[in-house]
DRENLUMLO-464552 format. One record per atom (N, C-alpha, C): x, y, z; residue number from 1; atom name. Coordinates in steps of 0.1 Angstrom, whole numbers, plus 5000, padded with zeros to 4 digits. Layout:
SITE     c1     c2     c3   resi   name
SITE      X      Y      Z    NUM     CA
...
***
This chain:
SITE     c1     c2     c3   resi   name
SITE   8884   9429   8706      1      N
SITE   8897   9424   8705      1     CA
SITE   8902   9423   8691      1      C
SITE   8893   9419   8682      2      N
SITE   8896   9417   8668      2     CA
SITE   8893   9429   8659      2      C
SITE   8888   9440   8665      3      N
SITE   8884   9452   8657      3     CA
SITE   8896   9456   8649      3      C
SITE   8894   9461   8637      4      N
SITE   8904   9466   8629      4     CA
SITE   8913   9456   8622      4      C
SITE   8910   9443   8624      5      N
SITE   8918   9433   8618      5     CA
SITE   8915   9433   8603      5      C
SITE   8926   9434   8595      6      N
SITE   8925   9433   8580      6     CA
SITE   8936   9424   8575      6      C
SITE   8933   9418   8563      7      N
SITE   8943   9410   8557      7     CA
SITE   8955   9418   8552      7      C
SITE   8967   9412   8553      8      N
SITE   8979   9418   8548      8     CA
SITE   8978   9418   8533      8      C
SITE   8983   9428   8527      9      N
SITE   8984   9429   8512      9     CA
SITE   8998   9434   8509      9      C
SITE   9002   9431   8497     10      N
SITE   9015   9436   8493     10     CA
SITE   9023   9426   8485     10      C
SITE   9036   9426   8486     11      N
SITE   9045   9417   8479     11     CA
SITE   9051   9407   8488     11      C
SITE   9051   9394   8484     12      N
SITE   9057   9384   8491     12     CA
SITE   9072   9384   8489     12      C
SITE   9080   9376   8495     13      N
SITE   9094   9376   8494     13     CA
SITE   9099   9373   8479     13      C
SITE   9092   9364   8473     14      N
SITE   9095   9360   8459     14     CA
SITE   9093   9373   8450     14      C
SITE   9082   9379   8452     15      N
SITE   9080   9391   8443     15     CA
SITE   9090   9402   8446     15      C
SITE   9093   9404   8459     16      N
SITE   9103   9414   8462     16     CA
SITE   9117   9411   8456     16      C
SITE   9121   9398   8456     17      N
SITE   9133   9394   8449     17     CA
SITE   9132   9397   8434     17      C
SITE   9121   9392   8428     18      N
SITE   9119   9394   8414     18     CA
SITE   9120   9409   8410     18      C
SITE   9115   9418   8418     19      N
SITE   9116   9432   8415     19     CA
SITE   9130   9438   8415     19      C
SITE   9139   9431   8422     20      N
SITE   9153   9435   8423     20     CA
SITE   9161   9430   8412     20      C
SITE   9157   9420   8404     21      N
SITE   9165   9414   8394     21     CA
SITE   9164   9421   8381     21      C
SITE   9175   9419   8373     22      N
SITE   9174   9425   8359     22     CA
SITE   9165   9416   8351     22      C
SITE   9162   9420   8339     23      N
SITE   9152   9413   8331     23     CA
SITE   9156   9399   8328     23      C
SITE   9169   9396   8325     24      N
SITE   9173   9383   8322     24     CA
SITE   9172   9374   8334     24      C
SITE   9176   9378   8346     25      N
SITE   9175   9370   8358     25     CA
SITE   9161   9368   8362     25      C
SITE   9153   9378   8360     26      N
SITE   9138   9377   8363     26     CA
SITE   9132   9366   8355     26      C
SITE   9135   9366   8342     27      N
SITE   9129   9356   8333     27     CA
SITE   9134   9342   8337     27      C
SITE   9146   9340   8341     28      N
SITE   9152   9327   8345     28     CA
SITE   9144   9323   8358     28      C
SITE   9143   9331   8368     29      N
SITE   9137   9328   8380     29     CA
SITE   9122   9325   8378     29      C
SITE   9116   9333   8370     30      N
SITE   9101   9331   8367     30     CA
SITE   9099   9317   8361     30      C
SITE   9107   9314   8351     31      N
SITE   9106   9300   8345     31     CA
SITE   9109   9289   8355     31      C
SITE   9119   9291   8364     32      N
SITE   9122   9281   8374     32     CA
SITE   9110   9279   8383     32      C
SITE   9104   9290   8387     33      N
SITE   9093   9289   8397     33     CA
SITE   9081   9282   8390     33      C
SITE   9079   9284   8377     34      N
SITE   9068   9277   8370     34     CA
SITE   9071   9262   8368     34      C
SITE   9083   9259   8367     35      N
SITE   9087   9245   8363     35     CA
SITE   9089   9236   8376     35      C
SITE   9078   9232   8381     36      N
SITE   9079   9224   8394     36     CA
SITE   9086   9211   8392     36      C
SITE   9085   9205   8380     37      N
SITE   9091   9192   8378     37     CA
SITE   9107   9193   8378     37      C
SITE   9112   9202   8371     38      N
SITE   9127   9204   8370     38     CA
SITE   9132   9211   8382     38      C
SITE   9124   9219   8388     39      N
SITE   9129   9227   8400     39     CA
SITE   9120   9225   8412     39      C
SITE   9121   9214   8419     40      N
SITE   9113   9213   8431     40     CA
SITE   9118   9224   8441     40      C
SITE   9109   9228   8449     41      N
SITE   9111   9240   8458     41     CA
SITE   9125   9239   8465     41      C
SITE   9128   9227   8471     42      N
SITE   9141   9226   8478     42     CA
SITE   9153   9228   8469     42      C
SITE   9152   9222   8457     43      N
SITE   9163   9223   8447     43     CA
SITE   9165   9237   8443     43      C
SITE   9154   9244   8440     44      N
SITE   9155   9258   8436     44     CA
SITE   9160   9267   8447     44      C
SITE   9155   9265   8459     45      N
SITE   9160   9272   8471     45     CA
SITE   9175   9271   8473     45      C
SITE   9180   9258   8471     46      N
SITE   9194   9256   8473     46     CA
SITE   9202   9263   8462     46      C
SITE   9198   9262   8449     47      N
SITE   9205   9268   8438     47     CA
SITE   9205   9283   8440     47      C
SITE   9194   9289   8444     48      N
SITE   9194   9304   8447     48     CA
SITE   9204   9307   8458     48      C
SITE   9203   9300   8469     49      N
SITE   9212   9303   8480     49     CA
SITE   9227   9302   8476     49      C
SITE   9230   9293   8468     50      N
SITE   9244   9291   8463     50     CA
SITE   9248   9304   8454     50      C
SITE   9238   9311   8449     51      N
SITE   9241   9323   8441     51     CA
SITE   9238   9336   8449     51      C
SITE   9236   9334   8462     52      N
SITE   9235   9346   8471     52     CA
SITE   9221   9351   8473     52      C
SITE   9211   9344   8468     53      N
SITE   9197   9348   8470     53     CA
SITE   9190   9338   8479     53      C
SITE   9185   9343   8490     54      N
SITE   9179   9334   8500     54     CA
SITE   9163   9335   8499     54      C
SITE   9158   9323   8494     55      N
SITE   9144   9321   8494     55     CA
SITE   9142   9307   8499     55      C
SITE   9134   9305   8509     56      N
SITE   9132   9292   8515     56     CA
SITE   9123   9284   8506     56      C
SITE   9124   9271   8507     57      N
SITE   9115   9262   8499     57     CA
SITE   9100   9265   8503     57      C
SITE   9098   9268   8516     58      N
SITE   9084   9271   8520     58     CA
SITE   9079   9283   8513     58      C
SITE   9087   9294   8512     59      N
SITE   9083   9306   8506     59     CA
SITE   9080   9303   8491     59      C
SITE   9088   9295   8484     60      N
SITE   9087   9292   8470     60     CA
SITE   9074   9284   8469     60      C
SITE   9071   9275   8477     61      N
SITE   9059   9266   8477     61     CA
SITE   9047   9275   8479     61      C
SITE   9047   9284   8488     62      N
SITE   9035   9293   8491     62     CA
SITE   9032   9301   8478     62      C
SITE   9043   9306   8472     63      N
SITE   9041   9315   8460     63     CA
SITE   9035   9306   8449     63      C
SITE   9041   9294   8447     64      N
SITE   9036   9286   8436     64     CA
SITE   9021   9282   8438     64      C
SITE   9017   9280   8451     65      N
SITE   9003   9277   8454     65     CA
SITE   8994   9289   8456     65      C
SITE   8999   9300   8453     66      N
SITE   8992   9313   8455     66     CA
SITE   8987   9315   8469     66      C
SITE   8995   9311   8479     67      N
SITE   8991   9313   8493     67     CA
SITE   8999   9324   8499     67      C
SITE   9007   9332   8491     68      N
SITE   9015   9342   8497     68     CA
SITE   9007   9356   8496     68      C
SITE   9014   9366   8501     69      N
SITE   9008   9379   8501     69     CA
SITE   9004   9384   8487     69      C
SITE   9012   9381   8477     70      N
SITE   9008   9386   8463     70     CA
SITE   8999   9377   8456     70      C
SITE   8996   9365   8461     71      N
SITE   8987   9356   8455     71     CA
SITE   8994   9349   8443     71      C
SITE   9008   9348   8443     72      N
SITE   9015   9341   8433     72     CA
SITE   9016   9349   8420     72      C
SITE   9015   9362   8420     73      N
SITE   9016   9370   8408     73     CA
SITE   9030   9372   8404     73      C
***
C-alpha cells in the first residue's frame, strides 16, 4: 500500500511568490518574513492580501519554521 511513497520536494507557496516578485519587492517580503516581531504571520498575511498577494498566516508560519516544502529557503 505504501510502496513508492516519497516526500514532496519543490517550492512552497512563499518561495513561488518570491520568485514572481521584482528585486525590490522580494527584499521587502524577505525582510518581513524574517522580522517576526514587527510582522506576526497574521499581520503580514493581511498586509499582503490588501496588496493583492494571498499568503495565509499558516503558510507564512510553516515557512518561518522551515516546515514547508522548500525548508524555509
